[in-house]
C-alpha positions as CSV (number, residue, x, y, z in Angstrom):
1,M,-27.6,-19.6,-25.5
2,T,-25.5,-16.5,-25.4
3,R,-21.9,-16.1,-26.2
4,P,-19.8,-17.9,-23.5
5,T,-17.3,-16.0,-21.5
6,A,-14.0,-17.3,-20.3
7,K,-15.6,-17.9,-16.9
8,D,-18.4,-20.0,-18.5
9,V,-15.8,-22.0,-20.3
10,K,-13.8,-22.6,-17.1
11,V,-17.0,-23.9,-15.4
12,I,-17.9,-26.2,-18.2
13,A,-14.3,-27.5,-18.4
14,H,-14.3,-28.1,-14.7
15,V,-17.6,-30.0,-14.8
16,A,-16.2,-32.1,-17.6
17,D,-13.0,-32.7,-15.5
18,V,-10.8,-31.1,-18.2
19,P,-8.1,-28.7,-16.9
20,A,-8.4,-25.2,-18.4
21,D,-6.5,-22.3,-17.0
22,D,-7.6,-18.6,-17.5
23,D,-5.6,-18.2,-20.7
24,V,-6.9,-21.4,-22.3
25,A,-10.5,-20.5,-21.3
26,T,-10.1,-17.0,-22.8
27,R,-8.8,-18.5,-26.1
28,I,-11.7,-21.0,-26.2
29,A,-14.3,-18.3,-25.5
30,N,-12.8,-16.0,-28.2
31,S,-12.6,-18.7,-30.8
32,I,-16.2,-20.1,-30.4
33,G,-17.8,-16.7,-29.7
34,P,-18.3,-15.8,-33.4
35,A,-20.2,-19.0,-34.0
36,F,-22.6,-18.0,-31.2
37,D,-22.9,-14.5,-32.6
38,G,-23.7,-16.0,-36.1
39,F,-26.6,-18.1,-34.7
40,A,-27.9,-15.3,-32.4
41,P,-30.6,-14.2,-35.0
42,I,-32.2,-17.6,-35.0
43,S,-31.5,-18.6,-31.4
44,G,-34.5,-20.2,-29.8
45,T,-36.2,-21.0,-33.1
46,L,-34.6,-24.4,-33.8
47,P,-36.1,-27.4,-32.1
48,F,-32.6,-28.7,-31.2
49,D,-32.0,-25.5,-29.4
50,L,-34.7,-26.3,-26.9
51,E,-33.2,-29.3,-25.2
52,P,-30.3,-31.2,-26.8
53,A,-30.8,-34.1,-24.4
54,S,-34.3,-34.6,-25.6
55,F,-33.0,-34.9,-29.2
56,L,-30.8,-37.8,-28.2
57,L,-33.7,-39.5,-26.4
58,A,-35.9,-39.1,-29.4
59,Q,-33.2,-40.7,-31.6
60,I,-32.8,-43.7,-29.3
61,A,-36.5,-44.2,-29.0
62,Q,-36.8,-44.1,-32.8
63,K,-34.1,-46.8,-33.1
64,I,-35.8,-49.0,-30.5
65,E,-39.1,-48.6,-32.3
66,K,-37.6,-49.7,-35.6
67,V,-35.9,-52.7,-34.1
68,S,-39.1,-53.9,-32.3
69,K,-41.2,-53.8,-35.5
């Protein structure tokens, strides 16, 4: 994933039903941007980076498997 812009933050906040005006979205984008920049060299190389939802499904399946044994 690339560094989010204020517009990206506003869209994500809207989908999550969390109010975020332009100033707040800009501050969020500026504060989390360096983290995205730091991970840029390895972006796409981590299994978790492929599909976070699959990671949760794998954890749930593993718990169910342990319980059923």
